[in-house]
Backbone as numpy.savetxt, mean C-alpha at the origin, in Angstrom:
# Nx Ny Nz CAx CAy CAz Cx Cy Cz
-38.66 -40.89 6.45 -38.76 -40.02 7.56 -37.30 -39.72 8.12
-36.65 -40.83 8.34 -35.25 -40.72 8.98 -34.41 -39.83 8.18
-34.59 -39.90 6.73 -33.79 -39.11 5.88 -34.00 -37.64 6.11
-35.24 -37.17 6.30 -35.76 -35.81 6.55 -35.05 -35.46 7.85
-35.07 -36.11 8.98 -34.36 -35.71 10.26 -32.97 -35.68 9.99
-32.28 -36.61 9.34 -30.85 -36.55 9.02 -30.41 -35.27 8.25
-31.15 -34.86 7.24 -31.06 -33.61 6.46 -31.14 -32.51 7.29
-32.01 -32.31 8.28 -32.30 -31.19 9.11 -31.03 -31.00 10.10
-30.70 -32.20 10.60 -29.54 -32.22 11.46 -28.21 -31.66 10.80
-27.99 -32.41 9.78 -26.90 -32.02 8.87 -26.83 -30.52 8.50
-28.07 -29.98 8.08 -28.10 -28.63 7.69 -27.79 -27.65 8.91
-28.41 -28.12 10.10 -28.16 -27.33 11.24 -26.73 -27.28 11.59
-26.05 -28.51 11.60 -24.60 -28.64 11.89 -23.76 -27.66 11.01
-24.00 -27.82 9.66 -23.26 -27.08 8.84 -23.53 -25.50 8.94
-24.74 -25.17 9.24 -24.99 -23.73 9.60 -24.14 -23.24 10.83
-24.13 -24.08 11.90 -23.31 -23.71 13.06 -21.90 -23.55 12.70
-21.37 -24.49 11.96 -19.85 -24.30 11.64 -19.66 -23.06 10.85
-20.51 -22.84 9.77 -20.28 -21.68 9.09 -20.38 -20.34 9.87
-21.42 -20.36 10.73 -21.64 -19.29 11.60 -20.27 -19.14 12.66
-19.73 -20.07 13.07 -18.73 -20.03 13.96 -17.36 -19.49 13.19
-17.17 -20.03 12.06 -15.93 -19.59 11.20 -16.26 -18.13 10.65
-17.47 -17.69 10.42 -17.68 -16.36 9.88 -17.50 -15.43 11.11
-17.81 -15.67 12.24 -17.63 -14.91 13.49 -16.19 -14.80 13.71
-15.36 -15.82 13.66 -14.01 -15.74 13.92 -13.29 -15.03 12.84
-13.69 -14.99 11.63 -13.14 -14.12 10.59 -13.42 -12.66 10.75
-14.69 -12.38 11.16 -15.14 -10.96 11.28 -14.43 -10.33 12.58
-14.09 -11.07 13.57 -13.77 -10.46 14.79 -12.17 -10.55 14.80
-11.50 -11.08 13.96 -10.06 -11.24 13.96 -9.41 -9.74 13.85
-8.74 -9.38 14.78 -8.19 -7.93 14.71 -6.85 -7.81 13.90
-6.26 -8.96 13.42 -4.99 -8.95 12.70 -5.12 -8.16 11.41
-6.17 -8.40 10.54 -6.35 -7.68 9.29 -6.42 -6.13 9.65
-7.20 -5.76 10.65 -7.38 -4.26 10.75 -5.97 -3.62 11.30
-5.34 -4.46 12.14 -3.99 -3.93 12.58 -2.94 -3.77 11.38
-3.01 -4.67 10.49 -2.17 -4.71 9.32 -2.44 -3.59 8.41
-3.74 -3.37 8.21 -4.27 -2.20 7.42 -3.85 -0.81 8.12
-4.00 -0.65 9.39 -3.55 0.54 10.05 -2.02 0.72 9.85
-1.22 -0.25 9.95 0.10 -0.15 9.73 0.53 0.28 8.41
-0.12 -0.27 7.33 0.07 0.12 5.81 -0.28 1.54 5.80
-1.54 1.91 6.30 -1.93 3.35 6.16 -0.78 4.27 6.81
-0.18 4.02 7.90 0.83 4.79 8.42 2.06 4.85 7.47
2.50 3.74 6.83 3.56 3.65 5.96 3.15 4.50 4.80
2.03 4.49 4.19 1.91 5.37 3.00 1.78 6.86 3.32
1.18 7.16 4.49 1.29 8.57 4.96 2.68 9.05 5.01
3.49 8.28 5.78 4.82 8.77 5.88 5.55 8.77 4.59
5.27 7.88 3.62 5.93 8.04 2.31 5.39 9.29 1.60
4.19 9.63 1.82 3.70 10.99 1.21 4.56 12.04 1.83
4.73 12.14 2.93 5.50 13.17 3.55 6.85 13.26 3.11
7.57 12.19 3.08 8.91 12.08 2.62 9.11 12.40 0.97
8.10 12.01 0.21 8.06 12.32 -1.20 7.91 13.97 -1.37
7.18 14.47 -0.55 6.83 15.91 -0.82 8.12 16.72 -0.34
8.77 16.10 0.68 9.89 16.80 1.28 11.10 16.64 0.18
11.33 15.46 -0.34 12.29 15.20 -1.28 12.22 16.07 -2.55
10.93 16.29 -2.96 10.74 16.94 -4.23 10.47 18.33 -4.01
10.41 18.82 -2.73 10.18 20.24 -2.31 8.89 20.83 -3.08
7.92 19.85 -3.19 6.68 20.24 -3.86 5.50 19.95 -2.82
4.72 20.97 -2.53 3.46 20.86 -1.77 2.25 20.40 -2.55
2.36 20.72 -3.81 1.23 20.54 -4.61 1.26 19.34 -5.65
1.95 18.25 -5.10 1.94 17.03 -5.93 0.68 16.34 -6.01
0.40 15.89 -7.16 -0.79 14.90 -7.27 -0.20 13.47 -7.15
-0.79 12.75 -6.21 -0.32 11.40 -5.95 -1.42 10.29 -6.11
-0.91 9.33 -6.67 -1.61 8.03 -6.70 -0.82 7.03 -5.99
-1.39 6.59 -4.91 -0.72 5.61 -4.01 -1.76 4.61 -3.44
-1.32 3.62 -2.68 -2.35 2.73 -2.11 -3.53 3.26 -1.45
-3.49 4.43 -0.86 -4.51 5.03 -0.19 -5.47 5.89 -1.11
-4.87 6.24 -2.27 -5.68 6.85 -3.32 -5.48 6.35 -4.62
-5.83 5.07 -4.91 -5.45 4.41 -6.21 -6.31 5.02 -7.29
-5.72 4.84 -8.53 -6.28 5.24 -9.62 -5.80 4.20 -10.80
-6.64 3.20 -11.11 -6.19 2.22 -12.02 -5.78 2.73 -13.39
-6.40 3.79 -13.75 -6.16 4.39 -15.18 -4.67 4.77 -15.25
-3.97 5.22 -14.14 -2.67 5.68 -14.08 -1.74 4.46 -13.88
-2.09 3.59 -13.06 -1.23 2.40 -12.85 -1.49 1.64 -11.49
-0.94 0.52 -11.40 -1.23 -0.28 -10.14 -0.20 0.30 -9.17
-0.64 0.25 -7.89 0.19 0.66 -6.63 0.17 -0.43 -5.71
1.26 -0.32 -4.81 1.32 -1.43 -3.83 1.99 -0.82 -2.54
1.57 -1.46 -1.34 2.42 -1.20 -0.15 2.60 -2.72 0.41
3.69 -2.95 0.79 4.04 -4.29 1.34 5.25 -4.30 2.20
5.30 -5.17 3.08 6.37 -5.43 4.00 7.48 -6.10 3.24
8.72 -5.64 3.41 9.75 -6.09 2.53 10.87 -6.38 3.53
11.10 -7.60 3.83 12.31 -7.93 4.93 12.19 -7.01 6.07
13.25 -6.24 6.37 13.22 -5.47 7.66 12.71 -3.85 7.14
11.47 -3.83 6.84 10.96 -2.50 6.19 9.85 -2.55 5.48
9.63 -1.61 4.69 8.37 -1.43 3.79 8.76 -0.90 2.56
7.94 -1.21 1.46 8.04 -0.70 0.18 6.71 -0.08 -0.28
6.76 1.05 -0.93 5.65 1.66 -1.37 5.81 2.16 -2.76
4.88 1.75 -3.62 4.93 2.21 -5.08 3.85 3.04 -5.40
4.06 3.86 -6.39 2.81 4.74 -6.73 3.32 5.81 -7.99
2.60 6.69 -8.17 2.87 7.73 -9.19 2.65 9.03 -8.66
3.42 10.03 -9.24 3.32 11.55 -8.89 3.38 12.43 -10.06
2.92 13.52 -9.98 3.16 14.52 -11.03 3.04 15.93 -10.41
3.64 16.87 -10.91 3.62 18.24 -10.39 2.42 19.09 -10.88
2.04 18.76 -12.03 0.84 19.57 -12.49 0.18 18.75 -13.66
-0.81 19.28 -14.21 -1.66 18.66 -15.13 -0.82 18.32 -16.48
0.06 19.35 -16.68 1.02 19.15 -17.86 2.15 18.14 -17.74
2.47 17.87 -16.52 3.61 17.01 -16.21 3.05 15.56 -16.41
3.77 14.69 -16.99 3.57 13.30 -17.02 3.56 12.57 -15.68
2.92 11.48 -15.51 3.05 10.63 -14.37 4.33 10.09 -14.24
4.95 10.13 -12.96 6.25 9.59 -12.74 6.03 8.52 -11.75
6.32 7.20 -12.29 6.29 6.04 -11.34 7.48 6.06 -10.30
7.13 5.70 -9.01 8.20 5.57 -8.15 8.15 4.44 -7.16
9.20 4.05 -6.49 9.23 3.03 -5.59 10.07 3.49 -4.36
9.49 3.55 -3.15 10.12 4.14 -1.89 10.29 3.09 -0.94
11.49 2.97 -0.40 11.62 2.02 0.62 11.79 2.74 2.05
11.21 2.17 3.06 11.26 2.73 4.50 11.67 1.50 5.30
12.26 1.98 6.43 12.51 1.01 7.56 11.36 0.68 8.41
11.45 -0.37 9.27 10.34 -0.60 10.06 10.01 0.70 10.95
10.88 1.41 11.28 10.55 2.70 12.10 9.99 3.90 11.14
9.87 3.52 9.92 9.34 4.42 8.95 10.30 5.59 8.53
11.69 5.27 8.63 12.70 6.15 8.28 13.01 5.90 6.78
13.13 6.96 6.09 13.28 6.99 4.65 14.66 6.25 4.27
14.61 5.35 3.36 15.92 4.68 3.02 16.23 4.98 1.49
15.35 4.81 0.49 15.62 4.99 -0.85 14.43 5.25 -1.65
14.55 6.10 -2.63 13.57 6.44 -3.60 14.15 6.20 -4.95
13.44 5.33 -5.78 13.64 5.09 -7.06 12.57 5.61 -7.99
12.82 6.50 -8.86 11.79 7.17 -9.74 12.27 7.43 -11.10
11.26 7.56 -11.99 11.39 7.85 -13.43 11.09 9.33 -13.54
11.84 10.07 -13.26 11.80 11.72 -13.34 13.15 12.38 -13.61
13.30 12.83 -14.83 14.46 13.56 -15.26 14.81 14.76 -14.49
13.83 15.45 -13.84 14.14 16.55 -12.97 14.74 16.29 -11.72
14.78 15.07 -11.30 15.55 14.50 -10.13 17.03 14.15 -10.39
17.43 14.34 -11.63 18.95 13.91 -11.97 19.97 14.68 -11.23
19.78 15.97 -11.07 20.74 16.91 -10.36 20.67 16.57 -8.93
19.51 16.35 -8.27 19.35 16.05 -6.92 19.93 14.77 -6.57
19.71 13.72 -7.54 20.20 12.44 -7.34 21.84 12.21 -7.44
22.33 13.13 -8.00 23.80 13.30 -8.18 24.43 13.44 -6.69
23.63 14.15 -5.92 24.25 14.56 -4.61 23.64 13.76 -3.49
22.71 12.98 -3.75 22.10 12.10 -2.71 22.04 10.75 -3.13
22.74 9.81 -2.46 22.99 8.47 -2.81 21.66 7.64 -2.47
20.76 8.18 -1.72 19.39 7.63 -1.62 18.46 7.68 -2.65
18.65 8.63 -3.66 17.97 8.74 -4.76 18.48 8.09 -6.03
17.50 7.29 -6.71 18.00 6.77 -8.03 16.88 7.05 -9.16
17.51 7.63 -10.16 16.65 8.06 -11.17 16.75 7.02 -12.32
15.52 6.47 -12.79 15.58 5.43 -13.84 15.14 6.26 -15.15
15.99 5.89 -16.19 15.65 6.59 -17.47 14.39 6.23 -18.13
């Protein structure tokens, strides 16, 4: 009989602890704030990429619209700033071009590293662009 009461008390105690930590985890605002910041960074990188390439009709694969068949994509805080990786193409016939964009904490464009032969001429005149063979 004492073992039965002990089990009930133990189960009740474990249930309370699990409920408390679940509540703390669910109501923690930090992950939501981090996600919102990451979304802002990716949106800004899209604007910068379209501006640099002078293309409005780019197909993008980035952290907000991932496509695992094309490749993995990331957004992460990097020292004093952000880095966003992804893929773009200009049309269905164009192959996917991987890129890595670096932005400051204020979401100012710093650097674009891409595998795209069409950017070679533009990269010759802009030190912020790096074309990878």
